[in-house]
PyMOL Python script that loads the backbone (N, CA, C, O; Angstrom):
from pymol import cmd

cmd.read_pdbstr("""\
ATOM      1  N   MET A   1     118.045 111.848  88.997  1.00  0.00           N
ATOM      2  CA  MET A   1     116.608 111.804  88.340  1.00  0.00           C
ATOM      3  C   MET A   1     117.315 111.574  86.497  1.00  0.00           C
ATOM      4  O   MET A   1     118.449 112.046  86.408  1.00  0.00           O
ATOM      5  N   LYS A   2     116.706 110.863  84.987  1.00  0.00           N
ATOM      6  CA  LYS A   2     117.458 111.279  84.671  1.00  0.00           C
ATOM      7  C   LYS A   2     115.995 111.767  83.248  1.00  0.00           C
ATOM      8  O   LYS A   2     114.829 111.375  83.299  1.00  0.00           O
ATOM      9  N   TYR A   3     116.476 112.490  82.378  1.00  0.00           N
ATOM     10  CA  TYR A   3     115.176 112.584  81.234  1.00  0.00           C
ATOM     11  C   TYR A   3     115.931 112.247  80.173  1.00  0.00           C
ATOM     12  O   TYR A   3     117.162 112.273  80.174  1.00  0.00           O
ATOM     13  N   TYR A   4     115.058 111.842  79.009  1.00  0.00           N
ATOM     14  CA  TYR A   4     115.255 111.333  77.768  1.00  0.00           C
ATOM     15  C   TYR A   4     114.602 112.050  76.581  1.00  0.00           C
ATOM     16  O   TYR A   4     113.371 112.042  76.593  1.00  0.00           O
ATOM     17  N   LEU A   5     115.015 112.474  75.881  1.00  0.00           N
ATOM     18  CA  LEU A   5     114.321 112.938  73.971  1.00  0.00           C
ATOM     19  C   LEU A   5     114.112 111.808  73.629  1.00  0.00           C
ATOM     20  O   LEU A   5     115.076 111.044  73.577  1.00  0.00           O
ATOM     21  N   ALA A   6     112.805 111.335  73.289  1.00  0.00           N
ATOM     22  CA  ALA A   6     112.328 109.831  72.612  1.00  0.00           C
ATOM     23  C   ALA A   6     111.879 110.467  70.935  1.00  0.00           C
ATOM     24  O   ALA A   6     111.014 111.293  70.641  1.00  0.00           O
ATOM     25  N   LEU A   7     112.607 109.898  70.266  1.00  0.00           N
ATOM     26  CA  LEU A   7     112.523 110.186  68.619  1.00  0.00           C
ATOM     27  C   LEU A   7     111.519 108.972  67.934  1.00  0.00           C
ATOM     28  O   LEU A   7     111.828 107.797  68.130  1.00  0.00           O
ATOM     29  N   ASN A   8     110.462 109.264  67.228  1.00  0.00           N
ATOM     30  CA  ASN A   8     109.758 108.029  66.627  1.00  0.00           C
ATOM     31  C   ASN A   8     110.366 107.784  65.553  1.00  0.00           C
ATOM     32  O   ASN A   8     110.148 108.649  64.706  1.00  0.00           O
ATOM     33  N   HIS A   9     111.192 106.785  65.148  1.00  0.00           N
ATOM     34  CA  HIS A   9     111.546 106.412  63.607  1.00  0.00           C
ATOM     35  C   HIS A   9     110.568 105.547  62.651  1.00  0.00           C
ATOM     36  O   HIS A   9     110.814 105.077  61.540  1.00  0.00           O
ATOM     37  N   GLY A  10     109.417 105.481  63.399  1.00  0.00           N
ATOM     38  CA  GLY A  10     108.241 105.080  62.556  1.00  0.00           C
ATOM     39  C   GLY A  10     108.160 103.723  63.240  1.00  0.00           C
ATOM     40  O   GLY A  10     108.706 103.361  64.283  1.00  0.00           O
ATOM     41  N   SER A  11     107.180 102.907  62.238  1.00  0.00           N
ATOM     42  CA  SER A  11     106.933 101.286  62.852  1.00  0.00           C
ATOM     43  C   SER A  11     107.975 100.236  62.569  1.00  0.00           C
ATOM     44  O   SER A  11     107.839  99.078  62.965  1.00  0.00           O
ATOM     45  N   TYR A  12     109.146 100.700  61.795  1.00  0.00           N
ATOM     46  CA  TYR A  12     110.024  99.603  61.393  1.00  0.00           C
ATOM     47  C   TYR A  12     111.183  99.695  62.389  1.00  0.00           C
ATOM     48  O   TYR A  12     111.596  98.586  62.730  1.00  0.00           O
ATOM     49  N   GLU A  13     111.895 100.882  63.014  1.00  0.00           N
ATOM     50  CA  GLU A  13     112.588 100.937  63.551  1.00  0.00           C
ATOM     51  C   GLU A  13     112.022 101.523  65.195  1.00  0.00           C
ATOM     52  O   GLU A  13     112.671 101.245  66.204  1.00  0.00           O
ATOM     53  N   GLY A  14     110.879 102.260  65.243  1.00  0.00           N
ATOM     54  CA  GLY A  14     110.604 102.161  66.772  1.00  0.00           C
ATOM     55  C   GLY A  14     110.914 103.741  67.566  1.00  0.00           C
ATOM     56  O   GLY A  14     110.856 104.863  67.063  1.00  0.00           O
ATOM     57  N   TRP A  15     111.138 103.473  68.497  1.00  0.00           N
ATOM     58  CA  TRP A  15     111.311 105.272  69.523  1.00  0.00           C
ATOM     59  C   TRP A  15     113.068 104.604  69.978  1.00  0.00           C
ATOM     60  O   TRP A  15     113.483 103.561  70.482  1.00  0.00           O
ATOM     61  N   GLU A  16     113.680 105.844  69.478  1.00  0.00           N
ATOM     62  CA  GLU A  16     114.945 106.089  69.934  1.00  0.00           C
ATOM     63  C   GLU A  16     115.110 106.964  71.192  1.00  0.00           C
ATOM     64  O   GLU A  16     114.594 108.075  71.064  1.00  0.00           O
ATOM     65  N   LEU A  17     115.587 106.776  72.139  1.00  0.00           N
ATOM     66  CA  LEU A  17     116.011 107.248  73.728  1.00  0.00           C
ATOM     67  C   LEU A  17     117.235 107.903  73.411  1.00  0.00           C
ATOM     68  O   LEU A  17     118.222 107.337  72.942  1.00  0.00           O
ATOM     69  N   ILE A  18     117.150 108.980  73.652  1.00  0.00           N
ATOM     70  CA  ILE A  18     118.513 109.808  74.021  1.00  0.00           C
ATOM     71  C   ILE A  18     118.651 110.683  75.211  1.00  0.00           C
ATOM     72  O   ILE A  18     118.084 111.770  75.317  1.00  0.00           O
ATOM     73  N   GLU A  19     119.442 110.148  76.111  1.00  0.00           N
ATOM     74  CA  GLU A  19     119.642 110.921  77.329  1.00  0.00           C
ATOM     75  C   GLU A  19     119.866 112.566  77.165  1.00  0.00           C
ATOM     76  O   GLU A  19     120.617 113.196  76.421  1.00  0.00           O
ATOM     77  N   ILE A  20     119.015 112.950  78.054  1.00  0.00           N
ATOM     78  CA  ILE A  20     119.653 114.630  77.689  1.00  0.00           C
ATOM     79  C   ILE A  20     119.487 115.086  79.556  1.00  0.00           C
ATOM     80  O   ILE A  20     118.827 114.393  80.330  1.00  0.00           O
ATOM     81  N   LYS A  21     120.073 116.084  79.886  1.00  0.00           N
ATOM     82  CA  LYS A  21     120.234 116.729  81.041  1.00  0.00           C
ATOM     83  C   LYS A  21     119.346 117.309  81.725  1.00  0.00           C
ATOM     84  O   LYS A  21     119.409 117.265  82.954  1.00  0.00           O
ATOM     85  N   THR A  22     118.471 117.884  81.165  1.00  0.00           N
ATOM     86  CA  THR A  22     117.305 118.455  81.739  1.00  0.00           C
ATOM     87  C   THR A  22     116.430 118.375  80.591  1.00  0.00           C
ATOM     88  O   THR A  22     116.899 117.851  79.581  1.00  0.00           O
ATOM     89  N   PRO A  23     115.351 118.762  80.569  1.00  0.00           N
ATOM     90  CA  PRO A  23     113.707 118.934  79.337  1.00  0.00           C
ATOM     91  C   PRO A  23     114.184 119.787  78.897  1.00  0.00           C
ATOM     92  O   PRO A  23     114.488 119.393  77.772  1.00  0.00           O
ATOM     93  N   LEU A  24     114.615 121.153  79.033  1.00  0.00           N
ATOM     94  CA  LEU A  24     115.050 122.544  78.453  1.00  0.00           C
ATOM     95  C   LEU A  24     116.183 121.922  77.036  1.00  0.00           C
ATOM     96  O   LEU A  24     116.255 122.275  75.858  1.00  0.00           O
ATOM     97  N   ASP A  25     116.879 120.962  77.768  1.00  0.00           N
ATOM     98  CA  ASP A  25     117.951 120.556  76.646  1.00  0.00           C
ATOM     99  C   ASP A  25     117.467 119.911  75.492  1.00  0.00           C
ATOM    100  O   ASP A  25     118.116 119.990  74.449  1.00  0.00           O
ATOM    101  N   GLY A  26     116.081 119.090  75.560  1.00  0.00           N
ATOM    102  CA  GLY A  26     115.386 118.778  74.999  1.00  0.00           C
ATOM    103  C   GLY A  26     114.764 119.257  73.663  1.00  0.00           C
ATOM    104  O   GLY A  26     114.699 118.795  72.524  1.00  0.00           O
ATOM    105  N   VAL A  27     114.334 120.380  74.288  1.00  0.00           N
ATOM    106  CA  VAL A  27     113.364 121.712  73.839  1.00  0.00           C
ATOM    107  C   VAL A  27     114.409 122.326  72.826  1.00  0.00           C
ATOM    108  O   VAL A  27     114.374 122.371  71.596  1.00  0.00           O
ATOM    109  N   HIS A  28     115.370 122.797  73.748  1.00  0.00           N
ATOM    110  CA  HIS A  28     116.614 123.284  72.506  1.00  0.00           C
ATOM    111  C   HIS A  28     116.893 122.603  70.995  1.00  0.00           C
ATOM    112  O   HIS A  28     117.021 123.112  69.881  1.00  0.00           O
ATOM    113  N   GLN A  29     116.929 121.149  71.498  1.00  0.00           N
ATOM    114  CA  GLN A  29     117.410 120.085  70.345  1.00  0.00           C
ATOM    115  C   GLN A  29     116.088 120.228  69.384  1.00  0.00           C
ATOM    116  O   GLN A  29     116.442 120.659  68.287  1.00  0.00           O
ATOM    117  N   ILE A  30     115.060 120.063  69.436  1.00  0.00           N
ATOM    118  CA  ILE A  30     113.699 120.391  69.290  1.00  0.00           C
ATOM    119  C   ILE A  30     113.551 121.795  68.243  1.00  0.00           C
ATOM    120  O   ILE A  30     113.134 121.738  67.087  1.00  0.00           O
ATOM    121  N   ILE A  31     113.890 122.743  68.779  1.00  0.00           N
ATOM    122  CA  ILE A  31     113.839 123.885  68.079  1.00  0.00           C
ATOM    123  C   ILE A  31     114.768 124.527  66.935  1.00  0.00           C
ATOM    124  O   ILE A  31     114.474 125.441  66.164  1.00  0.00           O
ATOM    125  N   HIS A  32     115.940 123.819  67.031  1.00  0.00           N
ATOM    126  CA  HIS A  32     116.962 123.693  66.501  1.00  0.00           C
ATOM    127  C   HIS A  32     117.033 122.966  65.175  1.00  0.00           C
ATOM    128  O   HIS A  32     117.982 123.087  64.401  1.00  0.00           O
ATOM    129  N   GLY A  33     116.069 122.274  64.978  1.00  0.00           N
ATOM    130  CA  GLY A  33     115.770 121.220  64.003  1.00  0.00           C
ATOM    131  C   GLY A  33     116.817 120.069  64.573  1.00  0.00           C
ATOM    132  O   GLY A  33     116.827 119.440  63.515  1.00  0.00           O
ATOM    133  N   GLU A  34     117.476 119.504  65.204  1.00  0.00           N
ATOM    134  CA  GLU A  34     118.138 118.169  65.574  1.00  0.00           C
ATOM    135  C   GLU A  34     117.287 117.427  65.654  1.00  0.00           C
ATOM    136  O   GLU A  34     117.891 116.420  66.022  1.00  0.00           O
ATOM    137  N   THR A  35     116.026 117.097  65.559  1.00  0.00           N
ATOM    138  CA  THR A  35     114.921 116.057  65.877  1.00  0.00           C
ATOM    139  C   THR A  35     114.655 115.413  64.174  1.00  0.00           C
ATOM    140  O   THR A  35     114.137 114.322  63.937  1.00  0.00           O
ATOM    141  N   TYR A  36     115.054 116.200  63.339  1.00  0.00           N
ATOM    142  CA  TYR A  36     114.825 116.000  61.809  1.00  0.00           C
ATOM    143  C   TYR A  36     113.303 116.090  61.626  1.00  0.00           C
ATOM    144  O   TYR A  36     113.074 115.882  60.435  1.00  0.00           O
ATOM    145  N   GLY A  37     112.203 116.304  62.283  1.00  0.00           N
ATOM    146  CA  GLY A  37     110.988 116.639  61.940  1.00  0.00           C
ATOM    147  C   GLY A  37     110.218 115.574  62.836  1.00  0.00           C
ATOM    148  O   GLY A  37     109.052 115.682  63.216  1.00  0.00           O
ATOM    149  N   LEU A  38     110.996 114.637  63.073  1.00  0.00           N
ATOM    150  CA  LEU A  38     110.266 113.038  63.810  1.00  0.00           C
ATOM    151  C   LEU A  38     109.258 113.766  64.945  1.00  0.00           C
ATOM    152  O   LEU A  38     109.398 114.961  65.206  1.00  0.00           O
ATOM    153  N   GLU A  39     108.358 113.045  65.514  1.00  0.00           N
ATOM    154  CA  GLU A  39     107.433 112.844  66.280  1.00  0.00           C
ATOM    155  C   GLU A  39     108.987 112.630  67.383  1.00  0.00           C
ATOM    156  O   GLU A  39     110.089 112.086  67.316  1.00  0.00           O
ATOM    157  N   VAL A  40     108.094 113.541  68.449  1.00  0.00           N
ATOM    158  CA  VAL A  40     109.073 113.470  69.650  1.00  0.00           C
ATOM    159  C   VAL A  40     108.503 113.623  71.013  1.00  0.00           C
ATOM    160  O   VAL A  40     107.499 114.328  71.120  1.00  0.00           O
ATOM    161  N   LYS A  41     108.973 113.095  72.003  1.00  0.00           N
ATOM    162  CA  LYS A  41     108.330 113.097  73.372  1.00  0.00           C
ATOM    163  C   LYS A  41     109.747 113.593  74.417  1.00  0.00           C
ATOM    164  O   LYS A  41     110.910 113.731  74.038  1.00  0.00           O
ATOM    165  N   ILE A  42     109.328 113.744  75.480  1.00  0.00           N
ATOM    166  CA  ILE A  42     110.365 114.151  76.449  1.00  0.00           C
ATOM    167  C   ILE A  42     109.882 113.406  77.657  1.00  0.00           C
ATOM    168  O   ILE A  42     108.725 113.645  78.004  1.00  0.00           O
ATOM    169  N   LEU A  43     110.868 112.180  78.647  1.00  0.00           N
ATOM    170  CA  LEU A  43     110.547 111.364  79.042  1.00  0.00           C
ATOM    171  C   LEU A  43     111.235 111.715  80.557  1.00  0.00           C
ATOM    172  O   LEU A  43     112.361 112.167  80.760  1.00  0.00           O
ATOM    173  N   LYS A  44     110.450 111.449  81.305  1.00  0.00           N
ATOM    174  CA  LYS A  44     111.138 111.275  82.567  1.00  0.00           C
ATOM    175  C   LYS A  44     111.189 109.732  83.559  1.00  0.00           C
ATOM    176  O   LYS A  44     110.227 109.008  83.813  1.00  0.00           O
ATOM    177  N   GLU A  45     112.361 109.579  83.907  1.00  0.00           N
ATOM    178  CA  GLU A  45     112.641 108.309  84.508  1.00  0.00           C
ATOM    179  C   GLU A  45     112.023 108.102  85.841  1.00  0.00           C
ATOM    180  O   GLU A  45     112.167 109.091  86.560  1.00  0.00           O
ATOM    181  N   VAL A  46     111.544 107.370  86.251  1.00  0.00           N
ATOM    182  CA  VAL A  46     110.842 107.365  87.683  1.00  0.00           C
ATOM    183  C   VAL A  46     111.298 105.788  88.343  1.00  0.00           C
ATOM    184  O   VAL A  46     111.755 104.880  87.649  1.00  0.00           O
ATOM    185  N   ASP A  47     111.108 105.724  89.519  1.00  0.00           N
ATOM    186  CA  ASP A  47     111.296 104.357  90.172  1.00  0.00           C
ATOM    187  C   ASP A  47     109.933 103.903  90.445  1.00  0.00           C
ATOM    188  O   ASP A  47     108.995 104.700  90.410  1.00  0.00           O
ATOM    189  N   LEU A  48     109.801 102.866  90.672  1.00  0.00           N
ATOM    190  CA  LEU A  48     108.592 102.129  90.539  1.00  0.00           C
ATOM    191  C   LEU A  48     108.976 100.541  91.404  1.00  0.00           C
ATOM    192  O   LEU A  48     109.623  99.500  91.295  1.00  0.00           O
ATOM    193  N   LEU A  49     107.692 101.558  92.619  1.00  0.00           N
ATOM    194  CA  LEU A  49     107.439 100.306  94.129  1.00  0.00           C
ATOM    195  C   LEU A  49     106.537  99.479  93.635  1.00  0.00           C
ATOM    196  O   LEU A  49     105.470 100.026  93.359  1.00  0.00           O
ATOM    197  N   VAL A  50     106.627  97.961  93.361  1.00  0.00           N
ATOM    198  CA  VAL A  50     105.508  96.865  93.170  1.00  0.00           C
ATOM    199  C   VAL A  50     105.166  96.475  94.207  1.00  0.00           C
ATOM    200  O   VAL A  50     105.977  96.199  95.091  1.00  0.00           O
ATOM    201  N   ASN A  51     104.041  96.374  94.328  1.00  0.00           N
ATOM    202  CA  ASN A  51     103.442  95.506  95.596  1.00  0.00           C
ATOM    203  C   ASN A  51     103.025  94.219  95.289  1.00  0.00           C
ATOM    204  O   ASN A  51     101.976  94.315  94.653  1.00  0.00           O
ATOM    205  N   ASP A  52     103.410  92.845  95.468  1.00  0.00           N
ATOM    206  CA  ASP A  52     103.191  91.976  95.301  1.00  0.00           C
ATOM    207  C   ASP A  52     102.359  91.279  96.216  1.00  0.00           C
ATOM    208  O   ASP A  52     102.787  90.736  97.234  1.00  0.00           O
ATOM    209  N   LYS A  53     100.760  91.297  95.734  1.00  0.00           N
ATOM    210  CA  LYS A  53      99.457  91.180  97.488  1.00  0.00           C
ATOM    211  C   LYS A  53     100.009  89.605  97.232  1.00  0.00           C
ATOM    212  O   LYS A  53     100.777  89.102  98.052  1.00  0.00           O
ATOM    213  N   GLU A  54      99.637  88.985  96.235  1.00  0.00           N
ATOM    214  CA  GLU A  54      99.247  87.608  96.301  1.00  0.00           C
ATOM    215  C   GLU A  54     100.584  86.912  96.909  1.00  0.00           C
ATOM    216  O   GLU A  54     100.272  85.847  97.443  1.00  0.00           O
ATOM    217  N   GLU A  55     102.010  87.188  96.997  1.00  0.00           N
ATOM    218  CA  GLU A  55     102.775  86.449  97.602  1.00  0.00           C
ATOM    219  C   GLU A  55     103.461  87.429  99.131  1.00  0.00           C
ATOM    220  O   GLU A  55     104.272  87.004  99.953  1.00  0.00           O
ATOM    221  N   GLY A  56     102.766  88.871  99.097  1.00  0.00           N
ATOM    222  CA  GLY A  56     102.788  89.453 100.283  1.00  0.00           C
ATOM    223  C   GLY A  56     104.332  90.080 100.767  1.00  0.00           C
ATOM    224  O   GLY A  56     104.823  90.302 101.874  1.00  0.00           O
ATOM    225  N   ARG A  57     104.861  90.255  99.275  1.00  0.00           N
ATOM    226  CA  ARG A  57     106.043  90.519  99.623  1.00  0.00           C
ATOM    227  C   ARG A  57     106.070  92.310  98.742  1.00  0.00           C
ATOM    228  O   ARG A  57     105.141  92.758  98.069  1.00  0.00           O
ATOM    229  N   GLU A  58     107.255  92.945  99.000  1.00  0.00           N
ATOM    230  CA  GLU A  58     107.130  94.341  97.772  1.00  0.00           C
ATOM    231  C   GLU A  58     108.310  94.204  96.892  1.00  0.00           C
ATOM    232  O   GLU A  58     109.368  93.949  97.467  1.00  0.00           O
ATOM    233  N   MET A  59     108.325  94.304  95.827  1.00  0.00           N
ATOM    234  CA  MET A  59     109.396  94.202  94.623  1.00  0.00           C
ATOM    235  C   MET A  59     110.103  95.612  94.271  1.00  0.00           C
ATOM    236  O   MET A  59     109.865  96.325  93.296  1.00  0.00           O
ATOM    237  N   ASP A  60     111.173  95.866  95.469  1.00  0.00           N
ATOM    238  CA  ASP A  60     111.544  97.646  94.893  1.00  0.00           C
ATOM    239  C   ASP A  60     112.403  97.973  93.351  1.00  0.00           C
ATOM    240  O   ASP A  60     113.353  97.527  92.707  1.00  0.00           O
ATOM    241  N   LYS A  61     111.459  98.957  93.278  1.00  0.00           N
ATOM    242  CA  LYS A  61     112.849  98.713  91.630  1.00  0.00           C
ATOM    243  C   LYS A  61     112.393  98.257  90.386  1.00  0.00           C
ATOM    244  O   LYS A  61     113.024  98.561  89.374  1.00  0.00           O
ATOM    245  N   LEU A  62     111.356  97.553  90.322  1.00  0.00           N
ATOM    246  CA  LEU A  62     111.418  96.721  89.462  1.00  0.00           C
ATOM    247  C   LEU A  62     109.920  96.493  88.682  1.00  0.00           C
ATOM    248  O   LEU A  62     109.057  95.896  89.326  1.00  0.00           O
ATOM    249  N   PRO A  63     109.618  96.934  87.382  1.00  0.00           N
ATOM    250  CA  PRO A  63     110.695  97.454  86.648  1.00  0.00           C
ATOM    251  C   PRO A  63     110.776  98.790  86.406  1.00  0.00           C
ATOM    252  O   PRO A  63     109.779  99.487  86.591  1.00  0.00           O
ATOM    253  N   LYS A  64     111.963  99.339  85.961  1.00  0.00           N
ATOM    254  CA  LYS A  64     112.015 101.037  85.579  1.00  0.00           C
ATOM    255  C   LYS A  64     111.333 101.059  84.163  1.00  0.00           C
ATOM    256  O   LYS A  64     111.746 100.512  83.141  1.00  0.00           O
ATOM    257  N   GLU A  65     110.278 101.758  84.316  1.00  0.00           N
ATOM    258  CA  GLU A  65     109.527 102.097  83.073  1.00  0.00           C
ATOM    259  C   GLU A  65     109.634 103.645  83.137  1.00  0.00           C
ATOM    260  O   GLU A  65     109.814 104.452  84.050  1.00  0.00           O
ATOM    261  N   LYS A  66     109.438 103.737  81.704  1.00  0.00           N
ATOM    262  CA  LYS A  66     109.459 105.613  81.429  1.00  0.00           C
ATOM    263  C   LYS A  66     107.776 106.047  81.230  1.00  0.00           C
ATOM    264  O   LYS A  66     106.773 105.600  80.675  1.00  0.00           O
ATOM    265  N   VAL A  67     108.139 107.087  81.975  1.00  0.00           N
ATOM    266  CA  VAL A  67     106.600 107.744  82.461  1.00  0.00           C
ATOM    267  C   VAL A  67     106.701 109.184  81.491  1.00  0.00           C
ATOM    268  O   VAL A  67     107.565 110.028  81.732  1.00  0.00           O
ATOM    269  N   GLU A  68     105.669 109.351  80.330  1.00  0.00           N
ATOM    270  CA  GLU A  68     105.504 110.673  79.689  1.00  0.00           C
ATOM    271  C   GLU A  68     105.019 112.104  80.375  1.00  0.00           C
ATOM    272  O   GLU A  68     103.882 112.329  80.790  1.00  0.00           O
ATOM    273  N   VAL A  69     105.889 112.810  80.392  1.00  0.00           N
ATOM    274  CA  VAL A  69     105.829 114.138  81.538  1.00  0.00           C
ATOM    275  C   VAL A  69     105.027 115.232  80.322  1.00  0.00           C
ATOM    276  O   VAL A  69     105.580 115.682  79.318  1.00  0.00           O
ATOM    277  N   GLU A  70     104.045 115.406  80.617  1.00  0.00           N
ATOM    278  CA  GLU A  70     103.042 115.976  79.871  1.00  0.00           C
ATOM    279  C   GLU A  70     102.885 117.596  80.411  1.00  0.00           C
ATOM    280  O   GLU A  70     102.045 118.338  79.901  1.00  0.00           O
TER     281      GLU A  70
END
""", "prot")
cmd.dss("prot")
cmd.show_as("cartoon", "prot")
cmd.util.cbc("prot")
cmd.orient("prot")
């Protein structure tokens, strides 16, 4: 399972995703000012199973989406 620290650089540059080992690592970076006061989110990558009802088939793990953990 992968976790990411997402930093919002604004409307021009957008979000930067930095892979972290655990959510606690992300909190540590925020507390110690390594996020430069930017808006931050901690994200968890999940596998997504899509059921295509029109075709009657399943498409496994397409696409991988980032889901916000609150």
